[in-house]
Structure formats: structure tokens, C-alpha cells
Biopython code that builds the backbone (N, CA, C, O; Angstrom):
import numpy as np
from Bio.PDB.StructureBuilder import StructureBuilder

atoms = [
    (1, "MET", "N", (-39.403, 8.058, -49.810)),
    (1, "MET", "CA", (-38.528, 8.102, -50.085)),
    (1, "MET", "C", (-37.638, 8.370, -48.370)),
    (1, "MET", "O", (-36.556, 7.784, -48.381)),
    (2, "TYR", "N", (-37.773, 8.723, -47.723)),
    (2, "TYR", "CA", (-37.942, 8.454, -45.915)),
    (2, "TYR", "C", (-38.404, 7.734, -45.705)),
    (2, "TYR", "O", (-37.903, 7.422, -44.624)),
    (3, "GLY", "N", (-39.215, 6.973, -45.935)),
    (3, "GLY", "CA", (-38.685, 5.197, -46.005)),
    (3, "GLY", "C", (-38.461, 4.634, -45.917)),
    (3, "GLY", "O", (-38.809, 3.757, -45.125)),
    (4, "ALA", "N", (-37.098, 4.681, -47.223)),
    (4, "ALA", "CA", (-36.051, 3.800, -46.920)),
    (4, "ALA", "C", (-35.406, 4.156, -46.349)),
    (4, "ALA", "O", (-34.946, 3.436, -45.462)),
    (5, "ARG", "N", (-35.067, 5.193, -46.468)),
    (5, "ARG", "CA", (-33.453, 6.211, -45.069)),
    (5, "ARG", "C", (-34.161, 6.447, -43.911)),
    (5, "ARG", "O", (-33.280, 6.459, -43.052)),
    (6, "GLY", "N", (-35.297, 6.656, -43.323)),
    (6, "GLY", "CA", (-35.505, 6.124, -41.963)),
    (6, "GLY", "C", (-36.102, 7.825, -41.588)),
    (6, "GLY", "O", (-36.320, 8.550, -42.559)),
    (7, "PHE", "N", (-36.292, 8.270, -40.457)),
    (7, "PHE", "CA", (-37.534, 9.944, -40.059)),
    (7, "PHE", "C", (-36.289, 10.305, -39.619)),
    (7, "PHE", "O", (-36.434, 11.169, -38.755)),
    (8, "GLY", "N", (-35.111, 10.049, -39.808)),
    (8, "GLY", "CA", (-34.029, 10.688, -38.923)),
    (8, "GLY", "C", (-33.824, 12.017, -40.462)),
    (8, "GLY", "O", (-33.466, 13.173, -40.232)),
    (9, "ALA", "N", (-34.103, 11.563, -41.757)),
    (9, "ALA", "CA", (-33.572, 12.966, -42.206)),
    (9, "ALA", "C", (-34.548, 13.782, -42.979)),
    (9, "ALA", "O", (-34.433, 14.265, -44.106)),
    (10, "VAL", "N", (-35.528, 13.831, -42.134)),
    (10, "VAL", "CA", (-36.895, 14.346, -42.375)),
    (10, "VAL", "C", (-36.269, 16.004, -42.055)),
    (10, "VAL", "O", (-37.157, 16.848, -42.171)),
    (11, "ASP", "N", (-35.354, 16.378, -41.804)),
    (11, "ASP", "CA", (-35.156, 17.603, -41.413)),
    (11, "ASP", "C", (-35.008, 18.120, -42.925)),
    (11, "ASP", "O", (-35.820, 18.980, -43.264)),
    (12, "GLU", "N", (-34.350, 17.823, -43.586)),
    (12, "GLU", "CA", (-33.729, 17.674, -45.392)),
    (12, "GLU", "C", (-34.640, 18.677, -45.454)),
    (12, "GLU", "O", (-34.291, 19.831, -45.702)),
    (13, "ILE", "N", (-36.349, 18.209, -45.155)),
    (13, "ILE", "CA", (-37.128, 18.856, -46.572)),
    (13, "ILE", "C", (-37.320, 20.719, -46.033)),
    (13, "ILE", "O", (-37.965, 21.619, -46.571)),
    (14, "VAL", "N", (-36.530, 20.725, -44.887)),
    (14, "VAL", "CA", (-36.952, 22.458, -44.720)),
    (14, "VAL", "C", (-34.977, 22.571, -45.082)),
    (14, "VAL", "O", (-34.309, 22.624, -46.114)),
    (15, "ARG", "N", (-34.686, 22.564, -43.743)),
    (15, "ARG", "CA", (-32.881, 22.775, -44.130)),
    (15, "ARG", "C", (-32.662, 23.803, -45.768)),
    (15, "ARG", "O", (-32.281, 24.945, -46.027)),
    (16, "ILE", "N", (-33.226, 22.434, -46.681)),
    (16, "ILE", "CA", (-32.055, 22.487, -47.326)),
    (16, "ILE", "C", (-32.792, 23.096, -48.253)),
    (16, "ILE", "O", (-31.899, 23.294, -49.077)),
    (17, "PRO", "N", (-34.017, 23.664, -48.869)),
    (17, "PRO", "CA", (-34.775, 24.927, -49.443)),
    (17, "PRO", "C", (-33.884, 26.285, -48.478)),
    (17, "PRO", "O", (-33.421, 27.319, -48.959)),
    (18, "VAL", "N", (-33.860, 25.888, -47.160)),
    (18, "VAL", "CA", (-33.764, 26.699, -46.446)),
    (18, "VAL", "C", (-32.087, 27.990, -46.430)),
    (18, "VAL", "O", (-31.835, 29.181, -46.246)),
    (19, "ILE", "N", (-31.462, 26.835, -46.723)),
    (19, "ILE", "CA", (-29.799, 26.924, -47.713)),
    (19, "ILE", "C", (-29.752, 26.807, -48.640)),
    (19, "ILE", "O", (-28.699, 26.325, -49.058)),
    (20, "GLU", "N", (-31.036, 27.214, -49.837)),
    (20, "GLU", "CA", (-30.509, 27.054, -50.991)),
    (20, "GLU", "C", (-30.984, 29.047, -51.225)),
    (20, "GLU", "O", (-30.323, 29.961, -51.718)),
    (21, "TYR", "N", (-32.711, 29.022, -50.461)),
    (21, "TYR", "CA", (-33.079, 31.204, -50.217)),
    (21, "TYR", "C", (-31.749, 31.180, -50.173)),
    (21, "TYR", "O", (-31.092, 31.290, -51.208)),
    (22, "LEU", "N", (-31.018, 30.993, -48.624)),
    (22, "LEU", "CA", (-30.181, 32.344, -48.178)),
    (22, "LEU", "C", (-29.267, 32.046, -49.162)),
    (22, "LEU", "O", (-28.738, 33.119, -49.454)),
    (23, "LEU", "N", (-28.693, 30.962, -49.980)),
    (23, "LEU", "CA", (-27.621, 31.512, -50.808)),
    (23, "LEU", "C", (-27.905, 32.246, -52.435)),
    (23, "LEU", "O", (-27.164, 32.213, -53.418)),
    (24, "VAL", "N", (-29.267, 32.896, -52.271)),
    (24, "VAL", "CA", (-29.134, 33.373, -53.329)),
    (24, "VAL", "C", (-29.600, 34.602, -52.680)),
    (24, "VAL", "O", (-29.839, 35.443, -53.547)),
    (25, "GLY", "N", (-29.827, 35.044, -51.480)),
    (25, "GLY", "CA", (-30.475, 36.090, -51.201)),
    (25, "GLY", "C", (-28.435, 36.499, -50.933)),
    (25, "GLY", "O", (-28.303, 37.719, -51.018)),
    (26, "VAL", "N", (-27.552, 36.053, -50.764)),
    (26, "VAL", "CA", (-26.246, 36.418, -50.287)),
    (26, "VAL", "C", (-25.637, 36.292, -51.962)),
    (26, "VAL", "O", (-24.409, 36.348, -52.026)),
    (27, "LEU", "N", (-26.407, 36.123, -53.368)),
    (27, "LEU", "CA", (-25.620, 36.263, -53.878)),
    (27, "LEU", "C", (-25.763, 37.590, -54.886)),
    (27, "LEU", "O", (-24.985, 38.242, -55.581)),
    (28, "ALA", "N", (-27.367, 37.628, -54.537)),
    (28, "ALA", "CA", (-28.164, 38.754, -55.185)),
    (28, "ALA", "C", (-26.986, 40.193, -53.961)),
    (28, "ALA", "O", (-25.891, 40.662, -54.273)),
    (29, "ALA", "N", (-27.559, 40.395, -53.049)),
    (29, "ALA", "CA", (-26.375, 40.974, -52.163)),
    (29, "ALA", "C", (-24.980, 40.959, -52.379)),
    (29, "ALA", "O", (-24.378, 41.778, -51.684)),
    (30, "LEU", "N", (-24.441, 40.426, -52.966)),
    (30, "LEU", "CA", (-22.941, 40.315, -53.981)),
    (30, "LEU", "C", (-23.184, 41.785, -55.416)),
    (30, "LEU", "O", (-22.769, 42.911, -55.692)),
    (31, "VAL", "N", (-24.173, 40.680, -55.944)),
    (31, "VAL", "CA", (-24.103, 41.772, -57.602)),
    (31, "VAL", "C", (-24.783, 42.884, -56.725)),
    (31, "VAL", "O", (-25.072, 43.585, -57.695)),
    (32, "GLY", "N", (-25.293, 43.638, -55.605)),
    (32, "GLY", "CA", (-25.857, 44.746, -55.224)),
    (32, "GLY", "C", (-24.128, 44.866, -55.087)),
    (32, "GLY", "O", (-23.681, 44.782, -56.231)),
    (33, "ALA", "N", (-23.458, 44.966, -54.489)),
    (33, "ALA", "CA", (-22.916, 45.803, -54.018)),
    (33, "ALA", "C", (-21.432, 45.984, -55.101)),
    (33, "ALA", "O", (-20.485, 46.763, -55.208)),
    (34, "GLY", "N", (-21.948, 44.727, -55.774)),
    (34, "GLY", "CA", (-20.597, 45.715, -57.337)),
    (34, "GLY", "C", (-21.866, 46.009, -57.953)),
    (34, "GLY", "O", (-21.732, 44.823, -58.252)),
    (35, "LEU", "N", (-22.681, 46.290, -58.320)),
    (35, "LEU", "CA", (-23.196, 47.346, -59.017)),
    (35, "LEU", "C", (-23.215, 48.249, -58.688)),
    (35, "LEU", "O", (-23.179, 49.143, -59.534)),
    (36, "ARG", "N", (-23.288, 48.640, -57.141)),
    (36, "ARG", "CA", (-22.686, 49.712, -56.644)),
    (36, "ARG", "C", (-21.496, 49.964, -56.007)),
    (36, "ARG", "O", (-21.417, 50.918, -55.233)),
    (37, "ALA", "N", (-20.686, 49.344, -56.192)),
    (37, "ALA", "CA", (-19.269, 50.066, -56.680)),
    (37, "ALA", "C", (-19.199, 50.425, -58.204)),
    (37, "ALA", "O", (-18.886, 51.556, -58.576)),
    (38, "ALA", "N", (-19.408, 49.728, -58.794)),
    (38, "ALA", "CA", (-19.023, 50.214, -59.872)),
    (38, "ALA", "C", (-19.396, 51.820, -60.591)),
    (38, "ALA", "O", (-18.757, 52.589, -61.309)),
    (39, "GLY", "N", (-21.414, 51.854, -59.685)),
    (39, "GLY", "CA", (-21.458, 53.287, -59.578)),
    (39, "GLY", "C", (-21.014, 53.894, -59.389)),
    (39, "GLY", "O", (-20.861, 54.709, -60.298)),
    (40, "LEU", "N", (-20.425, 54.150, -58.255)),
    (40, "LEU", "CA", (-19.657, 55.132, -57.382)),
    (40, "LEU", "C", (-17.896, 54.997, -58.217)),
    (40, "LEU", "O", (-17.236, 56.027, -58.082)),
    (41, "VAL", "N", (-17.165, 53.800, -59.036)),
    (41, "VAL", "CA", (-16.458, 54.402, -59.729)),
    (41, "VAL", "C", (-16.062, 54.886, -61.172)),
    (41, "VAL", "O", (-14.981, 55.071, -61.730)),
    (42, "ARG", "N", (-18.111, 55.090, -61.761)),
    (42, "ARG", "CA", (-18.456, 55.685, -62.741)),
    (42, "ARG", "C", (-18.519, 56.923, -62.600)),
    (42, "ARG", "O", (-17.875, 57.654, -63.353)),
    (43, "ARG", "N", (-19.224, 57.372, -61.713)),
    (43, "ARG", "CA", (-19.628, 58.564, -60.844)),
    (43, "ARG", "C", (-17.431, 59.729, -60.259)),
    (43, "ARG", "O", (-17.262, 60.945, -60.166)),
    (44, "ARG", "N", (-16.909, 59.171, -60.154)),
    (44, "ARG", "CA", (-15.218, 59.171, -60.010)),
    (44, "ARG", "C", (-14.500, 59.885, -61.260)),
    (44, "ARG", "O", (-13.495, 60.587, -61.147)),
    (45, "ARG", "N", (-15.188, 59.594, -62.515)),
    (45, "ARG", "CA", (-14.030, 59.761, -62.883)),
    (45, "ARG", "C", (-14.267, 61.550, -63.271)),
    (45, "ARG", "O", (-15.208, 62.296, -62.997)),
    (46, "PRO", "N", (-13.029, 61.792, -63.980)),
    (46, "PRO", "CA", (-13.382, 63.554, -63.854)),
    (46, "PRO", "C", (-13.336, 63.573, -65.181)),
    (46, "PRO", "O", (-12.954, 62.857, -66.106)),
    (47, "ALA", "N", (-14.209, 65.363, -64.868)),
    (47, "ALA", "CA", (-15.277, 65.634, -65.351)),
    (47, "ALA", "C", (-14.760, 66.014, -66.925)),
    (47, "ALA", "O", (-15.599, 65.768, -67.792)),
    (48, "GLY", "N", (-13.708, 66.482, -67.303)),
    (48, "GLY", "CA", (-13.500, 66.450, -68.536)),
    (48, "GLY", "C", (-13.129, 65.164, -69.473)),
    (48, "GLY", "O", (-12.945, 65.174, -70.690)),
    (49, "ALA", "N", (-13.060, 63.854, -68.416)),
    (49, "ALA", "CA", (-13.335, 62.244, -69.356)),
    (49, "ALA", "C", (-14.204, 61.758, -70.108)),
    (49, "ALA", "O", (-15.338, 61.410, -69.778)),
    (50, "SER", "N", (-13.534, 61.687, -71.560)),
    (50, "SER", "CA", (-15.111, 60.915, -71.945)),
    (50, "SER", "C", (-14.918, 59.379, -71.408)),
    (50, "SER", "O", (-14.016, 58.873, -70.741)),
    (51, "GLN", "N", (-16.376, 58.723, -72.078)),
    (51, "GLN", "CA", (-16.596, 58.128, -71.277)),
    (51, "GLN", "C", (-15.161, 56.426, -72.242)),
    (51, "GLN", "O", (-14.634, 55.382, -71.859)),
    (52, "ASP", "N", (-15.225, 57.239, -73.495)),
    (52, "ASP", "CA", (-14.580, 56.110, -74.211)),
    (52, "ASP", "C", (-13.220, 55.473, -73.485)),
    (52, "ASP", "O", (-12.688, 54.411, -73.807)),
    (53, "GLU", "N", (-12.814, 56.317, -72.500)),
    (53, "GLU", "CA", (-11.263, 56.180, -72.472)),
    (53, "GLU", "C", (-11.488, 55.062, -70.616)),
    (53, "GLU", "O", (-12.006, 55.418, -69.557)),
    (54, "GLY", "N", (-10.938, 53.956, -70.942)),
    (54, "GLY", "CA", (-10.945, 53.404, -69.953)),
    (54, "GLY", "C", (-9.561, 53.720, -68.845)),
    (54, "GLY", "O", (-9.502, 53.154, -67.753)),
]
sb = StructureBuilder()
sb.init_structure("model")
sb.init_model(0)
sb.init_chain("A")
sb.init_seg("    ")
for serial, (resi, resn, name, xyz) in enumerate(atoms, 1):
    if name == "N":
        sb.init_residue(resn, " ", resi, " ")
    sb.init_atom(name, np.array(xyz, "f"), 0.0, 1.0, " ", f" {name:<3s}", serial, name[0])
structure = sb.get_structure()
């Protein structure tokens, strides 16, 4: 593949997977933050409120 494109693009072998892993980490952090925020919202309900009320 790199014989036809030239060896100047060989850095893609490392760069592209690193970017993908970083994006997975960012996505996991966003999901975790959303779940943590949802947990905080659930804990702040008044003591007399039932779960059926939205």
C-alpha cells in the first residue's frame, strides 16, 4: 500500500489508531460524565417525591 503512495505517509500506521483510541476515551469520558450527572439529578429529588413523577 505505501509503495504506491510513497513512504511519506507511513506515519498513518501509528497516527490513525492513536486518534481512534483517543476518541474512544473522550466518548467514554462524556458518557461517564452524563451518567454521573444523571445520578446527581436522581439523588436531588425531594424526599416525598415518587419515582413515577417526572
